[in-house]
C-alpha positions in Angstrom: 0.0 0.0 0.0 1.4 3.4 -1.0 2.4 5.5 2.0 0.6 8.9 2.1 2.2 11.0 4.8 2.1 14.8 4.5 3.7 17.7 6.4 0.5 17.9 8.4 1.0 14.3 9.5 4.5 15.0 10.5 3.5 18.0 12.5 1.0 15.8 14.4 3.9 13.5 15.2 5.8 16.4 16.8 7.9 17.7 13.9 8.1 21.5 13.7 8.0 23.5 10.5 11.5 23.9 9.1 14.4 22.1 7.5 14.0 18.9 9.5 10.4 18.5 8.5 11.4 19.0 4.8 14.2 16.4 5.2 11.8 13.9 6.7 9.4 14.4 3.7 12.2 13.9 1.3 13.4 10.7 3.0 9.8 9.4 3.0 9.4 10.1 -0.7 12.6 8.3 -1.6 12.4 5.3 0.7 9.0 4.5 2.2 6.5 4.6 -0.6 5.7 0.9 -0.4 5.6 0.5 3.4 2.3 0.6 5.3 1.6 4.2 6.5 0.9 3.2 10.1 4.3 1.4 10.4 6.1 4.4 8.9 4.3 6.9 11.3 5.3 4.8 14.3 8.9 4.7 13.1 9.0 8.5 12.5 7.6 9.1 15.9 10.4 7.1 17.4 13.0 9.0 15.4 11.6 12.3 16.7 11.5 11.1 20.3 14.6 8.9 20.4 16.9 10.1 17.5 20.0 8.5 19.2 18.5 5.1 18.5 18.7 5.7 14.7 22.3 6.9 14.3 23.3 3.6 12.7 20.3 3.4 10.4 21.3 3.5 6.8 18.4 5.7 5.8 17.2 7.5 8.9 20.6 8.4 10.4 20.7 11.7 8.4 17.3 12.7 9.9 18.3 11.6 13.4 21.6 13.5 13.3 19.8 16.6 12.1 17.4 16.4 15.1 20.3 16.0 17.6 22.4 18.7 15.9 19.5 21.2 16.1 19.2 20.5 19.9 23.0 20.6 20.4 24.5 23.4 18.2 28.0 22.9 17.0 31.0 25.3 17.6 34.2 25.7 15.7 37.0 23.3 16.7 40.3 24.5 18.1 41.6 21.8 20.5 43.9 19.5 18.6 43.5 15.7 18.7 46.6 13.6 19.3 48.2 12.5 16.0 47.9 8.7 16.6 45.0 7.1 18.3 45.8 5.1 21.4 45.2 1.4 21.0 42.2 -0.4 22.5 40.8 -3.9 22.7 37.9 -5.0 20.6 35.7 -8.0 21.7 33.7 -9.8 19.0 35.4 -7.8 16.2 33.7 -9.8 13.5 30.2 -8.6 14.6 31.0 -4.9 14.8 30.4 -2.4 11.9 33.1 0.0 10.8 31.2 3.0 11.9 31.5 2.0 15.5 35.2 1.3 15.2 35.8 4.7 13.4 34.0 6.5 16.2 36.1 4.7 18.8 39.3 5.5 16.9 38.4 9.2 17.1 37.6 8.9 20.8 41.1 7.4 21.4 42.6 10.6 20.0 41.2 12.9 22.6 44.0 14.5 24.7 42.2 13.4 27.9 41.8 9.7 26.8 43.8 7.1 28.8 42.2 3.8 27.7 39.3 2.3 25.8 37.5 -0.9 24.8 34.7 -1.9 22.4 32.1 -4.5 23.4 30.8 -7.3 21.1 27.3 -5.7 20.8 28.8 -2.3 19.7 27.3 -0.2 16.9 27.5 3.4 15.8 26.2 6.0 18.1 26.6 9.8 18.6 30.0 10.8 19.8 31.1 7.6 21.5 29.7 4.4 19.9 27.1 2.3 21.7 29.2 -0.4 23.4 32.1 1.9 23.8 34.1 2.1 27.0 36.4 5.2 27.5 38.6 6.1 30.4 39.6 9.7 30.7 41.8 11.8 33.0 39.8 14.3 35.0 37.3 14.9 32.3 33.7 13.8 31.6 32.0 13.6 28.2 28.2 14.1 28.3 27.8 12.2 25.1 30.2 9.6 26.3 27.5 8.9 28.9 24.6 9.4 26.5 21.0 10.7 26.5 19.3 8.1 28.6 21.5 8.6 31.7 21.8 5.6 34.0 19.7 3.3 31.8 19.6 0.0 33.6 18.5 -3.6 33.9 16.7 -4.8 37.1 15.9 -8.4 37.9 13.7 -9.7 40.7 13.7 -13.5 41.2 10.6 -14.7 43.1 9.9 -17.6 45.4 7.6 -19.0 42.7 8.6 -22.2 40.9 8.2 -22.3 37.1 5.1 -24.6 37.2 3.0 -22.0 39.0 3.5 -19.4 36.1 1.8 -21.4 33.4 -2.0 -21.3 33.3 -2.1 -17.9 34.9 -1.3 -15.8 31.8 -4.4 -13.6 32.2 -3.4 -12.6 35.7 0.2 -11.8 34.8 -1.0 -9.8 31.7 -3.5 -7.9 33.7 -1.1 -6.8 36.4 1.7 -6.0 33.8 -0.7 -3.6 32.0 -2.1 -2.1 35.2 1.3 -1.3 36.8 3.4 -0.1 33.8 3.3 2.9 31.5 5.5 3.4 28.4 6.7 5.9 25.9 8.0 9.5 25.5 6.2 12.0 27.7 4.2 9.4 29.6 3.6 10.3 33.2 1.3 9.8 36.2 -0.9 12.5 37.7 -2.7 13.1 41.0 -3.1 10.1 43.2 -1.5 7.8 40.6 1.9 9.3 41.3 4.4 7.2 43.2 6.4 8.3 46.2 10.1 7.5 46.7 13.0 8.9 48.7 14.7 10.1 45.5 12.3 13.0 45.4 13.6 14.3 48.7 17.3 14.3 47.5 19.1 17.5 48.3 20.7 17.2 44.9 17.5 18.6 43.3 18.4 21.9 45.1 22.1 21.8 43.9 21.2 24.1 40.9 18.1 26.0 39.7 18.2 23.8 36.6 17.8 20.6 38.6 15.2 22.2 40.9 13.1 23.0 37.9 13.2 19.4 36.8 11.7 18.0 40.1 8.1 18.2 38.8 9.0 16.3 35.6 10.8 13.7 37.6 8.0 13.1 40.0 5.4 12.8 37.2 7.4 10.2 35.3 8.6 8.2 38.4 7.8 4.5 37.7 7.3 4.9 34.0 9.4 3.3 31.2 10.8 4.7 28.0 10.2 3.8 24.3 12.5 2.0 21.9 13.9 -1.2 23.3 12.8 -0.6 26.9 10.7 -3.3 28.4 9.1 -4.9 31.4 8.7 -8.7 31.2 7.8 -11.8 33.1 10.0 -14.8 32.5 11.6 -18.0 33.8 15.1 -17.9 35.2 17.1 -21.2 35.2 19.9 -21.9 37.7 21.6 -25.1 36.5 23.3 -25.3 39.9 23.1 -23.7 43.3 24.8 -20.3 43.6 26.3 -19.9 47.0 27.0 -16.2 46.7 23.3 -15.4 45.9 22.2 -18.2 48.2 19.7 -19.6 45.7 19.2 -23.2 44.9 19.3 -25.0 41.6 15.9 -24.7 39.9 13.7 -22.6 37.6 11.9 -19.6 39.1 9.5 -16.9 37.9 11.3 -13.6 37.5 10.6 -10.0 36.5 13.1 -8.2 34.2 13.0 -4.5 33.4 15.0 -2.2 31.1 14.6 1.6 31.2 16.4 4.8 32.2 16.1 8.3 33.6 13.2 9.4 31.3 12.7 13.0 30.4 14.7 14.1 33.4 17.9 12.4 32.2 17.4 13.5 28.6 17.0 17.1 29.6 20.2 16.9 31.7 22.1 15.4 28.7 20.9 18.1 26.3 21.8 21.0 28.7 25.3 19.8 29.5 26.1 18.7 26.0 25.4 22.3 24.9 27.6 23.7 27.7 30.4 21.2 26.9 30.4 22.2 23.2 30.6 25.9 24.1 33.5 25.4 26.4 35.4 22.5 24.8 35.8 23.3 21.1 37.0 20.2 19.2 37.6 19.5 15.5 34.5 18.6 13.5 35.0 14.8 13.6 35.2 14.9 17.4 32.8 17.7 18.2 30.3 15.4 19.8 32.9 14.2 22.3 33.1 17.7 23.9 34.2 17.2 27.5 34.0 19.1 30.8 36.9 19.4 33.2 36.1 17.7 36.5 37.6 20.7 38.4 35.3 23.2 36.7 32.0 24.3 38.1 30.3 22.9 35.0 32.0 19.5 35.4 30.9 19.3 39.0 27.4 20.4 38.1 27.1 17.7 35.5 28.6 15.1 37.8 25.9 15.8 40.4 23.1 15.9 37.8 24.3 12.6 36.2 24.5 10.8 39.5 21.0 12.1 40.5 19.7 10.9 37.1 21.2 7.5 37.7 19.6 7.3 41.2 16.3 8.4 39.7 16.4 5.7 37.0 17.0 3.1 39.8 14.0 4.5 41.7 11.8 4.1 38.6 12.7 0.4 38.5 12.2 0.0 42.2 8.7 1.5 41.9 7.8 -0.9 39.1 9.2 -4.0 40.9 7.5 -3.2 44.1 4.1 -2.7 42.4 4.3 -5.9 40.5 5.8 -8.0 43.4 2.8 -6.9 45.5 0.3 -7.5 42.7 1.3 -11.2 42.3 1.8 -11.7 46.1 5.4 -12.9 45.8 8.5 -12.8 47.8 11.8 -11.6 46.2 14.6 -14.2 46.7 17.2 -12.1 44.9 17.3 -8.7 43.3 20.1 -7.7 40.8 20.5 -4.4 39.1 23.2 -2.9 36.8 23.4 0.2 34.6 25.0 1.6 31.6 25.1 5.1 30.0 27.0 6.4 33.0 30.5 7.4 34.2 32.3 6.1 37.2 35.4 7.1 39.1 37.6 4.0 39.0 41.2 3.1 39.5 43.0 1.7 36.5 46.7 0.8 36.6 47.0 2.8 39.8 45.4 6.0 38.5 41.9 7.3 39.2 40.1 7.8 35.9 36.6 8.6 34.7 35.2 5.5 33.0 32.4 6.1 30.6 30.3 3.0 29.7 27.9 4.0 26.9 25.9 0.8 26.4 28.3 -1.4 28.3 27.8 -3.3 31.6 30.1 -3.0 34.6 31.9 -6.3 35.0 34.5 -5.8 37.7 35.5 -9.0 39.6 32.5 -10.4 41.4 30.1 -7.7 40.1 26.6 -9.0 39.1 25.0 -8.0 35.9 22.2 -8.8 33.5 22.8 -9.0 29.7 19.4 -9.4 27.8 18.9 -10.9 24.4 15.6 -10.0 22.6 11.9 -10.5 23.3 12.4 -14.2 22.4 16.1 -14.8 23.0 17.4 -15.6 26.4 19.1 -13.1 28.7 21.9 -13.9 31.1 22.6 -13.3 34.8 26.4 -12.9 34.9 29.2 -12.2 37.3 32.1 -10.1 36.2 35.7 -11.4 36.0 37.4 -8.0 36.3 39.2 -8.1 33.0 41.5 -5.1 32.7 41.6 -5.1 28.9 37.9 -4.5 28.8 38.2 -1.9 31.5 36.1 -4.2 33.7 33.2 -4.1 31.3 31.0 -6.4 29.2 28.2 -6.0 26.6 24.8 -4.5 27.6 22.8 -6.8 25.3 22.8 -8.5 22.0 23.1 -5.4 19.8 21.2 -4.7 16.6 21.7 -6.8 13.5 19.3 -4.7 11.4 18.6 -1.0 11.5 15.1 0.0 12.4 14.4 0.9 8.8 15.7 -2.4 7.5 13.5 -4.2 10.1 10.2 -2.7 9.1 11.1 -3.1 5.4 12.0 -6.7 5.6 10.0 -8.2 8.6 6.3 -8.7 8.3 3.7 -8.9 11.1 3.2 -12.6 10.3 6.9 -13.2 10.7 6.9 -11.6 14.1 3.8 -13.5 15.2 5.3 -16.8 14.1 8.5 -16.3 16.1 6.6 -15.2 19.2 4.4 -18.3 18.9 7.5 -20.6 18.4 9.0 -19.3 21.6 5.7 -19.2 23.5 6.1 -15.5 24.2 3.2 -13.0 24.7 3.9 -9.5 23.4 2.1 -6.3 24.5 3.0 -3.3 22.3 6.2 -2.9 20.3 6.7 -2.4 16.6 8.4 -4.4 13.9 11.6 -2.5 14.5 11.9 -4.4 17.8 11.3 -7.8 16.2 13.7 -10.5 17.5 15.2 -11.0 14.0 16.5 -7.4 14.2 19.0 -8.4 16.9 22.3 -10.2 16.8 22.5 -13.8 18.1 23.0 -13.3 21.9 24.8 -16.6 22.1 27.5 -15.4 19.7 27.8 -12.2 21.7 28.2 -14.1 24.9 30.8 -16.4 23.3 32.8 -13.4 22.4 33.1 -12.3 26.1 33.7 -15.5 28.0 36.9 -13.9 29.4 34.8 -11.0 30.7 31.9 -12.7 32.6 30.8 -16.0 34.0 27.2 -17.0 33.3 25.2 -17.7 36.5 21.7 -18.3 35.2 19.7 -18.0 32.0 16.5 -15.9 31.7 13.7 -16.9 29.3 11.2 -14.2 28.4 7.5 -15.3 28.6 5.4 -12.1 28.6 6.9 -8.8 27.3 5.5 -5.3 27.4 7.2 -2.5 25.4 6.1 1.0 24.2 2.6 0.8 22.7 3.2 2.6 19.4 -0.5 2.1 18.6 -0.6 -1.6 19.3 -3.7 -2.8 21.2 -3.3 -4.0 24.7 -6.4 -6.3 25.0 
């Protein structure tokens, strides 16, 4: 069916009159004439709300970049990069596109860079690639952290054996829909709003900018983002007893969530990226890696804001997990949480550095983490080995095999329904761009990082909710 999308349609999706709207219309005309209009509209809405997710898209990357550039204006470069990029370790090199490697090469030329690594799920991002780990001296890069600050995984393992999950699909689906809310701008109002200690943090009073974001943070507390963010029920399999977690061999019902700091974090990222670009003027190829000196007022402000956004993201997960745990009347045996899109002060080779993990999981010795696959592929509960060459890091997921455009062009609704049926997975929401086939083989990704993590248990998704994007929820 021919796609008929006009400027009026794009304005309804949130595009303002101007060059970006014109660019979107041109891209539509040249590439999406034979795609169902509803699917294209859902995709364009995602580009508008989450442009950073489309920077590796062969067709939509130009539009995504333009949207980000408009929000974060460029400045002329004057700080010279070092002549030769410092070396870094690549894990799963055969699965990683050149665009991600090229971005990492540029990051390794920054005068503040000390070390780097690229994870096996890496792909092109904005500034630092997704899956890039970068250690710097006394400097923090807002786009080395990313837009969705503190985005994280959270896993609750319940005292419910696997056999008690099956046959209760209606109950699990009802509670999942009742206690979650997804997508850009989604919030709670009035008595629906959750309460949490994070709202009383003194850090909200650290600057007028943060104080003004308190209302937004409260309204969106306990909601989830769009794109690949999810809340899902599943079964986690411990092949043997884990003494450290004190959990016996067996298969348990579990809840797994993936989301970040919502509009609060995105606003922080936009504000301090602009400030960094005004202060730190880099050559054109590195301009999106503008950094702030940690000894400067701006660097300290961003550090406070970033950590608050990370704590806020954790609070959102806590609210969701508490609601759903109470709804099903369960007891939590083990709770594990880890985050990416963040920066940490860590000691590497005897020196304290700022370690940026943009789409990479902390994997220091003994550190627990969760590495998800897709809505039908397994996820893995892991324990880090503390590998120095990866800067104590591992992948944060499977990584995309297809761009979002390629996915909606090549995957049909019947294809998606068939793979969900084959894996006995119930899906609520999500578009074709999040189809399982659009992701790399998680088993290959895990095989590329055996020296980084030990697998403790395997999680199998059973009921997945993602951003609605017009999908029905009944």
